[in-house]
N, C-alpha and C positions, 0 to 999 in steps of 0.2 A: 237602225241606221245611225241615230245620234250617238249611241254608245260606241259603235264601230268607229265613227269619226273621232270621238274623243280618244279612243285607244290608239288610233293611228297618229294623232297629234302628239300624245304623250310619248310614244315610241320615237317619233321624229325628234322631239326635244331632247330626250335622253341620249339618242344617237349623236346629236350635235354636241352635247356636253361631254360625252365619252370621247368623241373624236378630238375635241379640243384638249381635254385633260391628258390624252395620250400623246399630244403633240410635243414638240420640242420646247423645253423650258427656256425662258429668256436668258441671255448671257449675264453672268455675274462678274462684276469687276473685282479686282483684289481688295478694293476699299471695304467690301462688306465685312471682312474680318477685323476691321478697325472701328466698327460701330461702338460708340462709347457707352450706350445704355444697356441695361440688363434685358430689355424686352422691347417689342414694337407694339404700342397700344394705339389703335386707330379708331376714330369715330367717323363713320360715313353718314352723311346727312343730306336729305333731299326728299324727293317725291317718288314717283313710281319706278324710275330707272334705278334709284338707290334701293328701294324696297325689293325689286326684282319682279319684273312683269314682262311677259307672262310667266307665271309660276311653273316650274321651279328655277327658272333662269335667274342669274345674278352675276355681278362681277366680283363679289367678295370672296367666293370660293377659290377662283383662280388666283386672285391677288394674294390670298393667304398662302397658297401653294408656292407661288413665285418667291415670296418673302422667306418662307421656311426653307426653301431650297438654297437661297443665297446667304441668309443670316443664320447659319446652322448653330444650334445651341441656344438661340434667342427665342423665347416664347412669342408668338404672334397672336394678338387678340384684336379682332375686328368687330366693332359693334355696328349693327344696322339700325339706323334711325330714319328710314325712308317710309313715307306714308303717301300712297297713291292719291292723286287728285289735288294735292295741296299746292297753293302758291306761296310766295315768299312771306306774305303777311301772315298766313297761317303757320308757316314754319317758324317764324320768329317767335311766336307765342310759346313754342315748346323747346326752343333752342337752349335756353338756360338749363333745363332739366337734362337734355341730351349730353351736355358737356360737364355737368356737375361732377366734381371729384375725379375728373378724367385727366390723364397726362398723355403726352405724346403728340399725336397728329389728328387733325380734323380735315376730312375731305368733303367739300360742299359741292353738290351738283343739283341745282334747283333753278327754275325759271320758265320751263316750257308751259306750265299752266298759266303763268303770268302773261306769256305771249298770246295765248288764246283769249284771255280776258282783256288785254289791251286792245286787240282787234275788235272785240265786242263792245268796247267803250266802258268796261267795268273796272279797269285798272289803268294806272299811268306808269310809264317807263321810269319816271323820276322816283316813284314810290318803290318800285322793284329794286332800283339801285340803292335807295336809302335803306331798305330792309337788309340788303346784302352788306352794306357798310356796317350796319349795327351788328350783324352776326359776326363779321370778321373782327370787329373791335372787341366784342364780348369774348371771343375765343382767345385773342391775343392777350387780353387782360388776365386770363387764366394760364398764361404761358404755354398755350397750345400752338404748335406750328400749323398754320393754315395753308391748305392748297385748294384753290378755287377752280372748279372745272367749268369749261364752256359747254353749253347745252347743245345737244345734237339737233339737227333739222327735223322737221316733219317730212315724210315722204311727199315729194312735190309732184303734182299732177300736171302734165303739159297741156297746153291749149288755153282756150278763153272761156271755158264753161264756168259757171259760178263756183263749182267745187275746185276747179283748177286755180281760179283767181284767189280763192280763200287760202289754199295751201301756199301760194306764192306770197301772199300778204303776210301769212304767219312766218314764213322763213325770212322775209325782210325784217320782221320784228325780232326774230331770233338773232339776226345779225346786229341789230341795234343793242339788244341786251348783252350779247357777247362783247361787242366793242366797249360798252359801258363797264362790263366786268373787267376787261383787260386794263382799261384806264384806272379803274378803282384799285386793282391789284398793284399797278405800278405806283400809284399814289401812296398806298398803305404798306408797300414793301412785302407783299406776299406772292407766293409762286402760283403760276397758272398751269393747269393741265389742259392743254388745248384739244379736248376730245372732239370738238366740232371739226377742226381742221383734219383730223385723222380719219374720221368716219365719212365726212363730207355728205354727198347725196347718193352714196352707194346703196342702192336698194337691196343688194345681196346681204347687207348687214342688218336688215330690219325684219322683225316678225310681224309688224303691223304698220300703221301710219306714223308711229313715233317711237315705239319700243324696239330695242335691239333683239336680234335672235341670238342663238348660242355663240356664233362667231363674232357678232357685234359686241356682245358682252366681253368676249375674250379680248377684243381690240381695246375696249375701255379699260380692262384690267391692266393691259400692257402700258397704257398711257399713265394710269395712276402709279404703276410700278416705277416707271422712269422718273416721274415727278418726285416720288418719295426718295428714290436714290439720289437725285440731285439735291434735295433738301438735306439729306443725311451727309452727303459729301461736303456741303458748304458749312454745316453747322454742328454735326454730331460725330465727328471722327476724332479718335485719340491717336497720339503718335505710336508708331510701331514698325516692325520689320517683318519680312518674310524670309524663308530659307533661300539662300543663294542658289542659282541654277546655271549651268549644270554643276552637280556635286556628286561624285568627284569631278574635278575640273582638270583640263589638260592645258589649253592655251589661254582660256579666259573663263570668267564666271560673271554672272549678272547679279547685282545687288538690288534689292527692292526695299523701299521704306516709305512710310506715310507721314506727312506733315499736316497738322490742322491749320498751321499758318507758316509764313515764311520764316526760315531759320537756317542757322549754320549746322552742317552735318559733318561730323568727323568719324572716319572709320579706320581703325588701326588693326593691323595683322599681327598676331602673336603666335609663336610656335607652341608645341605641346608642353614645353617646360615653363611657359609663362613669360618668355623673353620677347620683347618687342622686335618685330622684324621690319615693319615699314608702316607708314601712314599711307593707305591706299586711296583715300578720298578725304578731301577737306575743302568744302566749298559751301556756298549758300544756294538754297533752292526755295522756290515758292510753295505755297500750300498745295496739297494733293499727293497722289501716289506717284512716286518717282522710281526710275530704274537707271542704274549706271553699270556699264561694263568695265571690268578691270582685267588687265593682263596678269596671267599667272605663270608665264613662260620663264621669268627670271628667278622663280623660287623653286627650291629643291622639292622633290616628291615627299609627301608626308602629311601629317595631320596638323591643322592650324585652327586658330580661333579668330573670328572677326568680331571686333569690339566696336559697337556703334554708340555714339554720343549725339543726342539730339533733343533739344528743348528740355534740358535738365534730366532726361531719362537715359539710362544705359541698358543696352541689350547685347547679347552675344549669340553667335551662330558658329557651328563647326564647319570648317572647310577642309576638304580632302583634295590634295593635288597629286595627280599621277602624270607620268611622262612616258 
């Protein structure tokens, strides 16, 4: 009977993983093609949710697929430094080794075990926040981009039984830890992945009283994915352009370009003989991916070249006009 139950559980887990992996990939913005680094190197650090519990569930597998799908041609390396049962004091003891000789990003998700120990009187909230501050500062001193995750709730039991009251007290402590994490992140200037707000107290995302199920881990991977993209958009994009569309163009075409910071953008149209036809765009834009529509009605049908000048860089794209 026990073996049968184990077999059923494993089949259920794998079904969940397969169902999620075959689901729709998250949307990739055009910014992904302007990522300025050669690879995405990520350290994930924490306790059991980072380690992956119950085995074989984890968020790293889905996160790696999401990133590889969007940042094509860029190797994605995700290191798993999760150890089940640890609190932040124990995590701090091994944090230096986890980030040694690492580059890129570090995702920290830790504190649920602290909440249990705070309730039991064996830990203090101030110590948890001090440990997290130290970890963040250690990572930043090594030029790693830190993203701090808020910890998910324990499954809360309604009522006034001792077990119900304990779950409620733990979740109030989770709220205090997360509020402390958010204030700390604001003070130190690091990004927050608000996992707690996305998962909430939705029991359908849990495998047990604290660990996510397959869908729950998928939700966590989406939150990390968005936070990483936001960090990349703000700090790791290079200037560049995309192919104008539609091309061939009849009455208009859309020009797309990316700016890592505010700048003047000048776009000049040349004919196939290299003669300047017109300056089709010359203005200032803020940082980020930009799109501008230009009219092509006044130009004769033919093959042209769009010449872009932005932030000291020069790019060219072919434009075909048909009428």
